[in-house]
All heavy atoms as an XYZ file, in Angstrom:
838
protein
N    -113.861   -110.452    -89.404
C    -112.617   -109.998    -88.833
C    -111.510   -110.217    -89.865
O    -111.387   -111.281    -90.450
C    -112.326   -110.755    -87.552
C    -111.003   -110.388    -86.955
S    -110.654   -111.244    -85.437
C    -111.449   -110.149    -84.309
N    -110.721   -109.194    -90.061
C    -109.627   -109.240    -91.015
C    -108.440   -109.967    -90.392
O    -107.871   -109.514    -89.412
C    -109.240   -107.824    -91.420
C    -108.235   -107.782    -92.540
O    -107.691   -108.807    -92.947
N    -107.989   -106.605    -93.048
N    -108.060   -111.106    -90.996
C    -106.922   -111.879    -90.500
C    -105.773   -111.932    -91.508
O    -104.792   -112.625    -91.277
C    -107.370   -113.305    -90.161
C    -108.349   -113.358    -89.018
C    -108.738   -114.781    -88.703
C    -109.729   -114.810    -87.569
N    -110.131   -116.165    -87.202
N    -105.911   -111.204    -92.618
C    -104.881   -111.197    -93.649
C    -103.728   -110.298    -93.196
O    -103.900   -109.082    -93.046
C    -105.476   -110.685    -94.962
C    -104.470   -110.653    -96.094
O    -103.359   -111.205    -95.942
O    -104.798   -110.076    -97.153
N    -102.538   -110.870    -92.972
C    -101.432   -110.059    -92.447
C    -101.017   -108.935    -93.394
O    -100.684   -107.842    -92.936
C    -100.304   -111.072    -92.244
C    -100.689   -112.297    -92.961
C    -102.164   -112.263    -93.151
N    -101.046   -109.170    -94.697
C    -100.659   -108.119    -95.632
C    -101.670   -106.976    -95.610
O    -101.306   -105.809    -95.675
C    -100.504   -108.686    -97.037
C     -99.306   -109.595    -97.170
C     -99.143   -110.164    -98.563
O     -99.876   -109.751    -99.483
O     -98.278   -111.033    -98.725
N    -102.943   -107.322    -95.511
C    -103.982   -106.307    -95.421
C    -103.806   -105.475    -94.162
O    -103.921   -104.248    -94.188
C    -105.366   -106.969    -95.430
O    -106.367   -106.026    -95.164
N    -103.524   -106.133    -93.061
C    -103.330   -105.415    -91.803
C    -102.135   -104.470    -91.864
O    -102.172   -103.361    -91.327
C    -103.186   -106.405    -90.650
C    -104.449   -107.227    -90.343
C    -104.132   -108.333    -89.335
C    -105.564   -106.336    -89.849
N    -101.075   -104.902    -92.544
C     -99.913   -104.022    -92.706
C    -100.263   -102.812    -93.568
O     -99.844   -101.688    -93.278
C     -98.734   -104.786    -93.313
C     -98.058   -105.782    -92.380
C     -97.032   -106.614    -93.145
C     -97.400   -105.065    -91.220
N    -101.029   -103.048    -94.656
C    -101.439   -101.927    -95.502
C    -102.300   -100.942    -94.712
O    -102.151    -99.732    -94.853
C    -102.223   -102.428    -96.724
C    -101.357   -102.930    -97.853
C    -102.186   -103.183    -99.099
N    -103.057   -104.326    -98.966
C    -102.697   -105.583    -99.235
N    -101.487   -105.858    -99.654
N    -103.563   -106.568    -99.100
N    -103.200   -101.470    -93.902
C    -104.067   -100.608    -93.107
C    -103.287    -99.850    -92.037
O    -103.737    -98.813    -91.551
C    -105.186   -101.429    -92.462
C    -106.227   -101.972    -93.433
C    -107.167   -102.937    -92.725
C    -107.000   -100.848    -94.097
N    -102.124   -100.355    -91.670
C    -101.297    -99.706    -90.663
C    -100.486    -98.526    -91.179
O     -99.940    -97.761    -90.396
N    -100.421    -98.367    -92.493
C     -99.673    -97.243    -93.055
C    -100.441    -95.949    -92.798
O    -101.624    -95.848    -93.135
C     -99.447    -97.439    -94.555
C     -98.520    -98.592    -94.930
C     -98.562    -98.846    -96.432
C     -97.107    -98.287    -94.492
N     -99.797    -94.945    -92.217
C    -100.516    -93.714    -91.849
C    -100.757    -92.782    -93.044
O    -100.085    -92.869    -94.070
C     -99.574    -93.061    -90.845
C     -98.228    -93.526    -91.255
C     -98.422    -94.927    -91.791
N    -101.723    -91.899    -92.863
C    -101.981    -90.769    -93.777
C    -102.186    -91.177    -95.230
O    -101.539    -90.643    -96.123
C    -100.835    -89.751    -93.692
O    -100.675    -89.310    -92.384
N    -103.081    -92.108    -95.476
C    -103.388    -92.517    -96.836
C    -104.657    -91.820    -97.311
O    -105.585    -91.625    -96.525
C    -103.576    -94.034    -96.913
C    -102.352    -94.822    -96.541
C    -101.133    -94.450    -97.347
O    -101.186    -94.349    -98.564
N    -100.031    -94.210    -96.670
N    -104.720    -91.450    -98.595
C    -105.949    -90.839    -99.107
C    -107.129    -91.808    -98.954
O    -106.980    -93.018    -99.151
C    -105.645    -90.600   -100.587
C    -104.161    -90.654   -100.707
C    -103.676    -91.542    -99.603
N    -108.276    -91.268    -98.607
C    -109.469    -92.096    -98.386
C    -109.835    -92.880    -99.645
O    -110.275    -94.036    -99.549
C    -110.634    -91.225    -97.950
N    -109.634    -92.280   -100.801
C    -109.972    -92.965   -102.054
C    -109.063    -94.170   -102.291
O    -109.513    -95.209   -102.778
C    -109.886    -92.003   -103.236
C    -110.909    -90.885   -103.144
O    -112.035    -91.159   -102.687
O    -110.575    -89.747   -103.500
N    -107.794    -94.038   -101.953
C    -106.870    -95.157   -102.111
C    -107.223    -96.279   -101.134
O    -107.177    -97.461   -101.494
C    -105.421    -94.708   -101.915
C    -104.338    -95.740   -102.199
C    -104.457    -96.297   -103.618
C    -102.965    -95.135   -101.995
N    -107.623    -95.919    -99.920
C    -108.083    -96.933    -98.954
C    -109.325    -97.646    -99.476
O    -109.459    -98.854    -99.320
C    -108.420    -96.288    -97.614
C    -107.255    -95.888    -96.819
C    -106.666    -97.072    -96.092
N    -105.709    -96.542    -95.144
C    -104.578    -97.107    -94.870
N    -104.263    -98.240    -95.418
N    -103.751    -96.563    -94.018
N    -110.236    -96.889   -100.092
C    -111.457    -97.492   -100.637
C    -111.123    -98.484   -101.740
O    -111.702    -99.576   -101.801
C    -112.392    -96.406   -101.158
N    -110.171    -98.128   -102.584
C    -109.743    -99.040   -103.656
C    -109.135   -100.287   -103.049
O    -109.463   -101.410   -103.445
C    -108.740    -98.328   -104.597
C    -109.456    -97.229   -105.390
C    -108.067    -99.328   -105.526
C    -108.528    -96.272   -106.092
N    -108.247   -100.097   -102.089
C    -107.603   -101.234   -101.425
C    -108.640   -102.168   -100.814
O    -108.575   -103.388   -101.008
C    -106.670   -100.724   -100.335
C    -106.109   -101.809    -99.440
C    -105.429   -101.247    -98.214
O    -104.900   -100.151    -98.237
N    -105.456   -101.994    -97.137
N    -109.602   -101.613   -100.113
C    -110.610   -102.448    -99.455
C    -111.464   -103.207   -100.464
O    -111.797   -104.376   -100.245
C    -111.481   -101.587    -98.534
C    -110.751   -101.009    -97.324
C    -111.657   -100.061    -96.552
C    -110.232   -102.104    -96.417
N    -111.803   -102.567   -101.582
C    -112.605   -103.252   -102.603
C    -111.802   -104.354   -103.284
O    -112.325   -105.423   -103.608
C    -113.147   -102.258   -103.634
C    -114.286   -101.435   -103.108
C    -115.449   -102.330   -102.722
C    -116.604   -101.590   -102.142
N    -117.722   -102.464   -101.785
N    -110.508   -104.125   -103.516
C    -109.669   -105.175   -104.099
C    -109.552   -106.352   -103.134
O    -109.616   -107.518   -103.552
C    -108.286   -104.624   -104.454
C    -108.234   -103.604   -105.594
C    -106.823   -103.040   -105.738
C    -108.710   -104.207   -106.902
N    -109.382   -106.055   -101.862
C    -109.312   -107.128   -100.864
C    -110.647   -107.871   -100.763
O    -110.672   -109.096   -100.630
C    -108.918   -106.559    -99.503
C    -107.478   -106.099    -99.449
C    -107.123   -105.374    -98.173
O    -108.032   -105.068    -97.373
O    -105.925   -105.084    -97.985
N    -111.749   -107.126   -100.841
C    -113.070   -107.756   -100.810
C    -113.264   -108.677   -102.012
O    -113.785   -109.783   -101.885
C    -114.152   -106.670   -100.806
C    -115.565   -107.204   -100.788
C    -116.593   -106.090   -100.871
O    -116.332   -104.966   -100.393
O    -117.671   -106.354   -101.433
N    -112.807   -108.218   -103.185
C    -112.896   -109.050   -104.380
C    -112.081   -110.321   -104.245
O    -112.541   -111.411   -104.607
N    -110.895   -110.205   -103.703
C    -110.036   -111.365   -103.507
C    -110.671   -112.346   -102.519
O    -110.677   -113.559   -102.741
C    -108.654   -110.917   -103.025
C    -107.618   -111.989   -103.167
O    -107.695   -112.835   -104.056
N    -106.624   -111.965   -102.302
N    -111.215   -111.816   -101.432
C    -111.880   -112.659   -100.442
C    -113.095   -113.358   -101.054
O    -113.323   -114.547   -100.819
C    -112.296   -111.819    -99.234
C    -112.948   -112.651    -98.155
O    -112.290   -113.593    -97.658
O    -114.110   -112.375    -97.806
N    -113.867   -112.644   -101.849
C    -115.047   -113.239   -102.489
C    -114.655   -114.355   -103.447
O    -115.346   -115.376   -103.534
C    -115.844   -112.167   -103.239
O    -116.414   -111.252   -102.338
N    -113.540   -114.171   -104.150
C    -113.078   -115.233   -105.056
C    -112.674   -116.481   -104.282
O    -112.912   -117.598   -104.744
C    -111.913   -114.744   -105.914
C    -112.283   -113.822   -107.054
C    -111.027   -113.256   -107.703
C    -113.125   -114.545   -108.096
N    -112.066   -116.299   -103.128
C    -111.679   -117.446   -102.312
C    -112.898   -118.209   -101.827
O    -112.831   -119.403   -101.578
C    -110.832   -116.999   -101.119
C    -109.475   -116.502   -101.519
C    -108.688   -115.923   -100.357
O    -109.190   -115.804    -99.245
N    -107.449   -115.543   -100.626
N    -114.022   -117.522   -101.719
C    -115.263   -118.146   -101.275
C    -116.157   -118.559   -102.449
O    -117.311   -118.916   -102.250
C    -116.030   -117.186   -100.379
C    -115.291   -116.819    -99.124
C    -115.993   -115.656    -98.430
N    -115.170   -115.116    -97.386
C    -115.478   -115.175    -96.109
N    -116.571   -115.752    -95.722
N    -114.681   -114.649    -95.219
N    -115.636   -118.441   -103.665
C    -116.356   -118.787   -104.889
C    -117.598   -117.932   -105.095
O    -118.603   -118.392   -105.636
C    -116.717   -120.282   -104.922
C    -115.525   -121.169   -104.803
C    -115.266   -121.857   -103.636
C    -114.636   -121.291   -105.857
C    -114.150   -122.666   -103.519
C    -113.517   -122.093   -105.756
C    -113.265   -122.791   -104.582
N    -117.552   -116.681   -104.666
C    -118.641   -115.733   -104.852
C    -118.251   -114.771   -105.976
O    -117.891   -113.607   -105.742
C    -118.912   -114.967   -103.553
C    -119.262   -115.815   -102.336
C    -119.287   -114.981   -101.070
C    -120.600   -116.488   -102.555
N    -118.318   -115.262   -107.202
C    -117.812   -114.488   -108.335
C    -118.625   -113.223   -108.605
O    -118.067   -112.229   -109.044
C    -117.738   -115.342   -109.602
O    -119.021   -115.909   -109.863
C    -116.716   -116.450   -109.470
N    -119.919   -113.254   -108.359
C    -120.735   -112.059   -108.578
C    -120.306   -110.959   -107.607
O    -120.157   -109.796   -107.999
C    -122.239   -112.385   -108.424
C    -123.079   -111.129   -108.479
C    -122.679   -113.373   -109.488
N    -120.099   -111.310   -106.351
C    -119.643   -110.335   -105.362
C    -118.245   -109.821   -105.713
O    -117.950   -108.638   -105.548
C    -119.622   -110.944   -103.961
C    -120.996   -111.287   -103.454
O    -122.000   -111.033   -104.111
N    -121.048   -111.889   -102.277
N    -117.386   -110.716   -106.173
C    -116.030   -110.322   -106.550
C    -116.066   -109.344   -107.719
O    -115.369   -108.322   -107.701
C    -115.197   -111.553   -106.912
N    -116.886   -109.647   -108.713
C    -116.993   -108.759   -109.872
C    -117.501   -107.382   -109.458
O    -116.999   -106.356   -109.937
C    -117.906   -109.378   -110.923
N    -118.466   -107.352   -108.562
C    -119.007   -106.080   -108.092
C    -117.945   -105.268   -107.361
O    -117.796   -104.064   -107.594
C    -120.203   -106.345   -107.176
O    -120.666   -105.151   -106.621
N    -117.194   -105.907   -106.477
C    -116.157   -105.218   -105.708
C    -115.054   -104.690   -106.622
O    -114.618   -103.536   -106.487
C    -115.574   -106.146   -104.650
N    -114.605   -105.512   -107.557
C    -113.528   -105.104   -108.455
C    -114.011   -103.993   -109.387
O    -113.273   -103.049   -109.678
C    -112.977   -106.312   -109.248
C    -111.980   -105.878   -110.299
C    -112.331   -107.310   -108.293
N    -115.253   -104.085   -109.817
C    -115.814   -103.045   -110.676
C    -115.902   -101.713   -109.931
O    -115.625   -100.655   -110.505
C    -117.192   -103.472   -111.186
C    -117.552   -102.791   -112.480
O    -116.699   -102.297   -113.197
N    -118.833   -102.763   -112.773
N    -116.261   -101.753   -108.667
C    -116.286   -100.538   -107.851
C    -114.883    -99.953   -107.709
O    -114.696    -98.738   -107.821
C    -116.887   -100.839   -106.461
O    -118.204   -101.348   -106.628
C    -116.921    -99.595   -105.592
N    -113.906   -100.817   -107.467
C    -112.512   -100.350   -107.365
C    -112.063    -99.721   -108.676
O    -111.410    -98.668   -108.680
C    -111.591   -101.511   -107.001
N    -112.440   -100.332   -109.777
C    -112.059    -99.811   -111.084
C    -112.675    -98.433   -111.324
O    -112.019    -97.533   -111.837
C    -112.499   -100.795   -112.177
C    -112.027   -100.434   -113.548
C    -112.408   -101.490   -114.556
C    -111.975   -101.060   -115.941
N    -112.380   -102.015   -116.955
N    -113.940    -98.270   -110.934
C    -114.590    -96.976   -111.079
C    -113.934    -95.898   -110.231
O    -113.761    -94.757   -110.673
N    -113.558    -96.252   -109.017
C    -112.876    -95.305   -108.139
C    -111.509    -94.944   -108.707
O    -111.091    -93.785   -108.651
C    -112.735    -95.879   -106.717
O    -114.025    -96.251   -106.235
C    -112.126    -94.870   -105.766
N    -110.825    -95.929   -109.272
C    -109.523    -95.661   -109.896
C    -109.658    -94.638   -111.016
O    -108.838    -93.731   -111.135
C    -108.922    -96.953   -110.457
C    -108.192    -97.850   -109.474
C    -107.977    -99.227   -110.073
C    -106.867    -97.223   -109.076
N    -110.680    -94.781   -111.832
C    -110.861    -93.859   -112.956
C    -111.229    -92.459   -112.490
O    -110.752    -91.480   -113.038
C    -111.942    -94.384   -113.900
C    -111.484    -95.526   -114.743
C    -112.495    -95.864   -115.800
C    -111.931    -96.994   -116.641
N    -112.566    -97.094   -117.915
N    -112.075    -92.384   -111.461
C    -112.590    -91.090   -111.061
C    -111.738    -90.309   -110.080
O    -111.895    -89.098   -109.954
N    -110.847    -90.951   -109.378
C    -110.125    -90.292   -108.286
C    -108.613    -90.260   -108.478
O    -107.874    -90.110   -107.516
C    -110.442    -90.985   -106.956
C    -111.912    -91.049   -106.627
C    -112.470    -89.672   -106.372
C    -113.941    -89.788   -105.977
N    -114.498    -88.517   -105.575
N    -108.147    -90.384   -109.689
C    -106.697    -90.443   -109.908
C    -105.991    -89.177   -109.435
O    -104.921    -89.248   -108.827
C    -106.376    -90.708   -111.373
O    -106.854    -89.645   -112.189
N    -106.580    -88.012   -109.701
C    -105.947    -86.760   -109.305
C    -105.747    -86.653   -107.805
O    -104.680    -86.267   -107.328
N    -106.782    -86.999   -107.050
C    -106.706    -86.903   -105.591
C    -105.692    -87.881   -105.018
O    -104.971    -87.553   -104.068
C    -108.081    -87.159   -104.984
N    -105.637    -89.057   -105.594
C    -104.707    -90.074   -105.086
C    -103.266    -89.704   -105.430
O    -102.375    -89.760   -104.584
C    -105.076    -91.468   -105.628
C    -106.422    -91.903   -105.022
C    -103.984    -92.480   -105.319
C    -107.006    -93.150   -105.643
N    -103.029    -89.307   -106.673
C    -101.661    -88.990   -107.084
C    -101.154    -87.693   -106.447
O     -99.943    -87.488   -106.338
C    -101.576    -88.917   -108.611
C    -101.744    -90.266   -109.312
C    -101.793    -90.084   -110.824
C    -100.632    -91.224   -108.928
N    -102.071    -86.838   -106.008
C    -101.679    -85.603   -105.334
C    -100.976    -85.902   -104.005
O    -100.117    -85.149   -103.564
C    -102.917    -84.750   -105.095
C    -102.642    -83.408   -104.507
C    -103.925    -82.614   -104.362
C    -103.651    -81.272   -103.739
N    -104.898    -80.516   -103.542
N    -101.324    -87.029   -103.390
C    -100.725    -87.402   -102.105
C     -99.311    -87.975   -102.258
O     -98.594    -88.108   -101.269
C    -101.611    -88.422   -101.397
N     -98.912    -88.299   -103.482
C     -97.572    -88.842   -103.727
C     -96.565    -87.692   -103.672
O     -96.798    -86.636   -104.259
C     -97.518    -89.538   -105.116
C     -96.111    -90.014   -105.435
C     -98.503    -90.691   -105.172
N     -95.449    -87.872   -102.955
C     -94.429    -86.817   -102.909
C     -93.950    -86.431   -104.309
O     -93.858    -87.277   -105.203
C     -93.292    -87.449   -102.100
C     -93.928    -88.544   -101.321
C     -95.072    -89.034   -102.158
N     -93.650    -85.163   -104.487
C     -93.276    -84.645   -105.813
C     -92.078    -85.375   -106.418
O     -92.046    -85.618   -107.609
C     -93.002    -83.152   -105.736
C     -94.243    -82.347   -105.449
C     -94.011    -80.889   -105.683
C     -95.168    -80.020   -105.281
N     -96.455    -80.376   -105.750
N     -91.113    -85.742   -105.580
C     -89.925    -86.420   -106.112
C     -90.225    -87.835   -106.591
O     -89.438    -88.423   -107.337
C     -88.790    -86.438   -105.081
C     -89.094    -87.179   -103.801
C     -89.769    -86.329   -102.736
O     -90.073    -85.153   -102.970
O     -89.987    -86.877   -101.640
N     -91.365    -88.371   -106.205
C     -91.755    -89.719   -106.626
C     -92.980    -89.708   -107.535
O     -93.621    -90.747   -107.722
C     -92.074    -90.576   -105.399
O     -90.988    -90.637   -104.527
N     -93.301    -88.564   -108.111
C     -94.523    -88.434   -108.907
C     -94.551    -89.388   -110.104
O     -95.579    -90.012   -110.375
C     -94.694    -86.999   -109.375
N     -93.434    -89.504   -110.809
C     -93.405    -90.397   -111.974
C     -93.591    -91.849   -111.562
O     -94.323    -92.602   -112.220
C     -92.087    -90.239   -112.745
C     -91.995    -88.900   -113.454
O     -93.053    -88.295   -113.730
O     -90.864    -88.456   -113.730
N     -92.957    -92.239   -110.490
C     -93.101    -93.600   -109.981
C     -94.536    -93.843   -109.510
O     -95.106    -94.915   -109.740
C     -92.110    -93.851   -108.843
C     -92.010    -95.274   -108.316
C     -91.630    -96.248   -109.425
C     -91.005    -95.336   -107.189
N     -95.136    -92.846   -108.881
C     -96.523    -92.952   -108.442
C     -97.469    -93.153   -109.615
O     -98.389    -93.973   -109.546
N     -97.241    -92.432   -110.698
C     -98.073    -92.590   -111.900
C     -97.903    -93.982   -112.489
O     -98.867    -94.591   -112.960
C     -97.714    -91.533   -112.941
C     -98.172    -90.149   -112.556
C     -97.746    -89.125   -113.589
C     -98.114    -87.721   -113.126
N     -97.666    -86.698   -114.068
N     -96.678    -94.487   -112.471
C     -96.404    -95.831   -112.977
C     -97.133    -96.881   -112.134
O     -97.761    -97.800   -112.667
C     -94.899    -96.086   -112.949
C     -94.470    -97.411   -113.506
C     -92.959    -97.586   -113.424
O     -92.224    -96.638   -113.768
O     -92.530    -98.682   -113.008
N     -97.063    -96.738   -110.824
C     -97.773    -97.658   -109.923
C     -99.277    -97.583   -110.155
O     -99.959    -98.601   -110.192
C     -97.468    -97.337   -108.459
C     -96.087    -97.719   -107.985
C     -95.521    -97.093   -106.890
C     -95.350    -98.719   -108.604
C     -94.270    -97.438   -106.421
C     -94.092    -99.068   -108.143
C     -93.559    -98.424   -107.052
O     -92.320    -98.773   -106.598
N     -99.791    -96.372   -110.307
C    -101.226    -96.187   -110.512
C    -101.676    -96.877   -111.800
O    -102.699    -97.563   -111.814
C    -101.549    -94.686   -110.561
C    -102.998    -94.388   -110.357
C    -103.530    -94.310   -109.088
C    -103.850    -94.183   -111.436
C    -104.861    -94.041   -108.876
C    -105.190    -93.920   -111.238
C    -105.688    -93.842   -109.962
O    -107.014    -93.592   -109.767
N    -100.910    -96.712   -112.859
C    -101.237    -97.365   -114.136
C    -101.199    -98.879   -113.988
O    -102.034    -99.592   -114.565
C    -100.273    -96.902   -115.224
N    -100.254    -99.381   -113.215
C    -100.148   -100.822   -112.986
C    -101.359   -101.344   -112.222
O    -101.888   -102.427   -112.534
C     -98.865   -101.130   -112.224
O     -98.771   -102.503   -111.938
N    -101.821   -100.586   -111.228
C    -103.004   -100.987   -110.470
C    -104.225   -101.021   -111.389
O    -105.021   -101.964   -111.354
C    -103.240   -100.044   -109.270
C    -102.102   -100.158   -108.265
C    -104.574   -100.355   -108.595
C    -102.091    -99.060   -107.214
N    -104.363   -100.003   -112.231
C    -105.487    -99.967   -113.176
C    -105.459   -101.162   -114.122
O    -106.479   -101.799   -114.363
C    -105.455    -98.673   -114.003
C    -105.949    -97.460   -113.277
C    -105.991    -96.239   -114.169
O    -105.015    -95.988   -114.902
O    -107.006    -95.533   -114.121
N    -104.276   -101.477   -114.626
C    -104.127   -102.597   -115.547
C    -104.457   -103.923   -114.869
O    -105.197   -104.750   -115.419
C    -102.696   -102.619   -116.097
O    -102.490   -103.752   -116.896
N    -103.931   -104.131   -113.676
C    -104.186   -105.377   -112.951
C    -105.654   -105.518   -112.579
O    -106.219   -106.617   -112.627
C    -103.334   -105.453   -111.686
O    -101.966   -105.536   -112.015
N    -106.288   -104.402   -112.238
C    -107.705   -104.427   -111.904
C    -108.541   -104.791   -113.122
O    -109.467   -105.600   -113.038
C    -108.142   -103.069   -111.323
O    -107.341   -102.786   -110.178
C    -109.596   -103.077   -110.922
N    -108.205   -104.215   -114.269
C    -108.903   -104.564   -115.513
C    -108.705   -106.034   -115.860
O    -109.648   -106.712   -116.278
C    -108.418   -103.684   -116.665
O    -108.780   -102.346   -116.448
N    -107.472   -106.513   -115.683
C    -107.184   -107.928   -115.943
C    -107.988   -108.833   -115.019
O    -108.503   -109.873   -115.436
C    -105.692   -108.220   -115.767
C    -104.829   -107.559   -116.830
O    -105.368   -107.081   -117.846
O    -103.599   -107.507   -116.628
N    -108.100   -108.438   -113.754
C    -108.864   -109.236   -112.783
C    -110.337   -109.286   -113.175
O    -110.956   -110.355   -113.132
C    -108.710   -108.662   -111.379
N    -110.888   -108.151   -113.566
C    -112.295   -108.113   -113.954
C    -112.535   -108.966   -115.196
O    -113.518   -109.694   -115.278
C    -112.732   -106.672   -114.188
C    -114.219   -106.419   -114.271
C    -114.938   -106.929   -113.030
C    -114.497   -104.949   -114.478
N    -111.605   -108.911   -116.128
C    -111.708   -109.734   -117.343
C    -111.642   -111.217   -116.987
O    -112.397   -112.029   -117.514
C    -110.588   -109.373   -118.327
C    -110.586   -110.184   -119.601
C    -111.822   -109.935   -120.446
O    -112.355   -108.839   -120.480
N    -112.288   -110.959   -121.134
N    -110.756   -111.575   -116.076
C    -110.625   -112.976   -115.668
C    -111.879   -113.458   -114.943
O    -112.318   -114.595   -115.125
C    -109.398   -113.163   -114.782
N    -112.477   -112.585   -114.137
C    -113.706   -112.965   -113.435
C    -114.820   -113.222   -114.434
O    -115.537   -114.216   -114.341
C    -114.116   -111.880   -112.410
C    -113.117   -111.830   -111.261
C    -115.523   -112.148   -111.878
C    -113.281   -110.628   -110.349
N    -114.976   -112.331   -115.396
C    -116.043   -112.500   -116.388
C    -115.774   -113.677   -117.311
O    -116.709   -114.221   -117.896
C    -116.250   -111.217   -117.218
O    -115.033   -110.861   -117.857
C    -116.734   -110.073   -116.338
N    -114.521   -114.087   -117.426
C    -114.164   -115.250   -118.249
C    -114.177   -116.540   -117.439
O    -113.722   -117.575   -117.915
C    -112.771   -115.065   -118.857
O    -112.732   -113.936   -119.675
N    -114.650   -116.452   -116.197
C    -114.727   -117.615   -115.303
C    -113.353   -118.247   -115.061
O    -113.180   -119.452   -115.149
C    -115.733   -118.648   -115.817
C    -116.190   -119.581   -114.722
O    -116.114   -119.235   -113.550
N    -116.659   -120.754   -115.097
N    -112.384   -117.382   -114.760
C    -111.022   -117.807   -114.464
C    -110.635   -117.254   -113.094
O    -109.894   -116.271   -112.994
C    -110.065   -117.300   -115.557
C    -108.631   -117.703   -115.312
O    -108.327   -118.422   -114.372
N    -107.747   -117.213   -116.156
N    -111.152   -117.855   -112.013
C    -110.894   -117.290   -110.683
C    -109.423   -117.270   -110.284
O    -108.980   -116.350   -109.605
C    -111.718   -118.162   -109.749
C    -112.093   -119.366   -110.511
C    -112.002   -119.029   -111.960
N    -108.654   -118.258   -110.698
C    -107.238   -118.262   -110.311
C    -106.490   -117.118   -111.002
O    -105.620   -116.493   -110.396
C    -106.593   -119.608   -110.620
O    -106.627   -119.876   -112.003
N    -106.829   -116.848   -112.245
C    -106.216   -115.713   -112.946
C    -106.615   -114.391   -112.315
O    -105.801   -113.469   -112.196
N    -107.875   -114.310   -111.884
C    -108.357   -113.101   -111.229
C    -107.641   -112.898   -109.897
O    -107.256   -111.774   -109.558
C    -109.860   -113.176   -111.025
N    -107.446   -113.967   -109.142
C    -106.756   -113.856   -107.858
C    -105.320   -113.394   -108.047
O    -104.813   -112.593   -107.271
C    -106.800   -115.179   -107.106
C    -108.151   -115.454   -106.487
C    -108.180   -116.765   -105.730
O    -107.748   -117.790   -106.235
N    -108.703   -116.729   -104.518
N    -104.669   -113.893   -109.094
C    -103.296   -113.464   -109.367
C    -103.265   -111.980   -109.717
O    -102.424   -111.236   -109.215
C    -102.680   -114.278   -110.495
C    -101.229   -113.872   -110.743
C    -100.623   -114.566   -111.912
C     -99.202   -114.164   -112.183
N     -98.812   -112.816   -111.875
N    -104.194   -111.544   -110.549
C    -104.244   -110.125   -110.919
C    -104.535   -109.244   -109.711
O    -103.955   -108.171   -109.557
C    -105.301   -109.897   -112.003
O    -104.934   -110.546   -113.194
N    -105.442   -109.696   -108.850
C    -105.750   -108.928   -107.648
C    -104.560   -108.891   -106.696
O    -104.292   -107.865   -106.065
C    -106.982   -109.493   -106.946
C    -108.308   -109.229   -107.644
C    -109.437   -109.956   -106.937
C    -108.593   -107.740   -107.726
N    -103.839   -109.994   -106.590
C    -102.641   -110.015   -105.747
C    -101.604   -109.024   -106.281
O    -100.964   -108.307   -105.498
C    -102.059   -111.423   -105.684
N    -101.455   -108.978   -107.605
C    -100.536   -108.013   -108.211
C    -100.978   -106.585   -107.920
O    -100.162   -105.730   -107.568
C    -100.448   -108.223   -109.728
C     -99.778   -109.527   -110.119
O     -99.116   -110.148   -109.258
O     -99.928   -109.940   -111.288
N    -102.283   -106.324   -108.073
C    -102.814   -104.981   -107.823
C    -102.606   -104.577   -106.364
O    -102.225   -103.440   -106.081
C    -104.292   -104.920   -108.192
N    -102.835   -105.499   -105.450
C    -102.662   -105.185   -104.033
C    -101.196   -104.980   -103.680
O    -100.857   -104.126   -102.848
C    -103.284   -106.296   -103.165
C    -104.807   -106.259   -103.131
C    -105.348   -107.565   -102.535
C    -105.300   -105.054   -102.349
N    -100.316   -105.734   -104.315
C     -98.883   -105.567   -104.081
C     -98.427   -104.167   -104.519
O     -97.687   -103.487   -103.795
C     -98.104   -106.649   -104.841
O     -96.733   -106.407   -104.771
N     -98.895   -103.744   -105.671
C     -98.516   -102.418   -106.174
C     -99.211   -101.327   -105.350
O     -98.645   -100.258   -105.133
C     -98.825   -102.297   -107.680
C     -98.512   -100.902   -108.188
C     -98.023   -103.321   -108.473
N    -100.420   -101.606   -104.871
C    -101.103   -100.661   -103.992
C    -100.271   -100.415   -102.743
O    -100.140    -99.270   -102.278
C    -102.513   -101.186   -103.608
O    -103.277   -101.356   -104.809
C    -103.225   -100.219   -102.686
N     -99.690   -101.463   -102.202
C     -98.820   -101.327   -101.038
C     -97.640   -100.411   -101.370
O     -97.299    -99.524   -100.591
C     -98.307   -102.703   -100.574
O     -99.419   -103.527   -100.262
C     -97.401   -102.577    -99.357
N     -97.027   -100.617   -102.521
C     -95.892    -99.776   -102.922
C     -96.323    -98.323   -103.073
O     -95.576    -97.413   -102.677
C     -95.306   -100.286   -104.230
C     -94.605   -101.609   -104.108
C     -94.101   -102.087   -105.459
C     -93.505   -103.478   -105.351
N     -93.065   -103.969   -106.671
N     -97.501    -98.100   -103.658
C     -97.986    -96.726   -103.828
C     -98.263    -96.074   -102.477
O     -97.954    -94.905   -102.267
C     -99.254    -96.718   -104.698
C     -99.869    -95.359   -105.008
C     -98.876    -94.484   -105.764
C    -101.141    -95.532   -105.811
N     -98.819    -96.832   -101.564
C     -99.103    -96.283   -100.236
C     -97.822    -95.975    -99.460
O     -97.791    -95.038    -98.668
C     -99.956    -97.270    -99.425
C    -101.385    -97.344    -99.919
C    -102.217    -98.369    -99.184
O    -101.647    -99.299    -98.557
O    -103.451    -98.258    -99.247
N     -96.785    -96.759    -99.688
C     -95.518    -96.515    -98.983
C     -94.905    -95.219    -99.463
O     -94.281    -94.476    -98.793
C     -94.542    -97.665    -99.214
C     -94.940    -98.929    -98.508
C     -94.069   -100.127    -98.872
O     -93.309   -100.072    -99.855
O     -94.153   -101.141    -98.175
């Protein structure tokens, strides 16, 4: 059961692209796995999110209003960067650094969804 208030608020935002929801859920899964010291599961979840980010950028950015397109691209790049940083921190056995990067990625994901 999801008890994370920020996650619940993100899930409450209407009309989000399915790919962006998938990225959000994988980032949240990675963060949850890190809290449980399941680094292999966290790495898998973050790696899946990273793959979706690379493959679905067009579909996700298409949902951003035209007047905010540049800001949407900036947010998307920030999410990609934070996700890469999180994966690097996980592989370097730095769970606290990975959690910070994932928190940053999720924060920017919220902004992109808004």
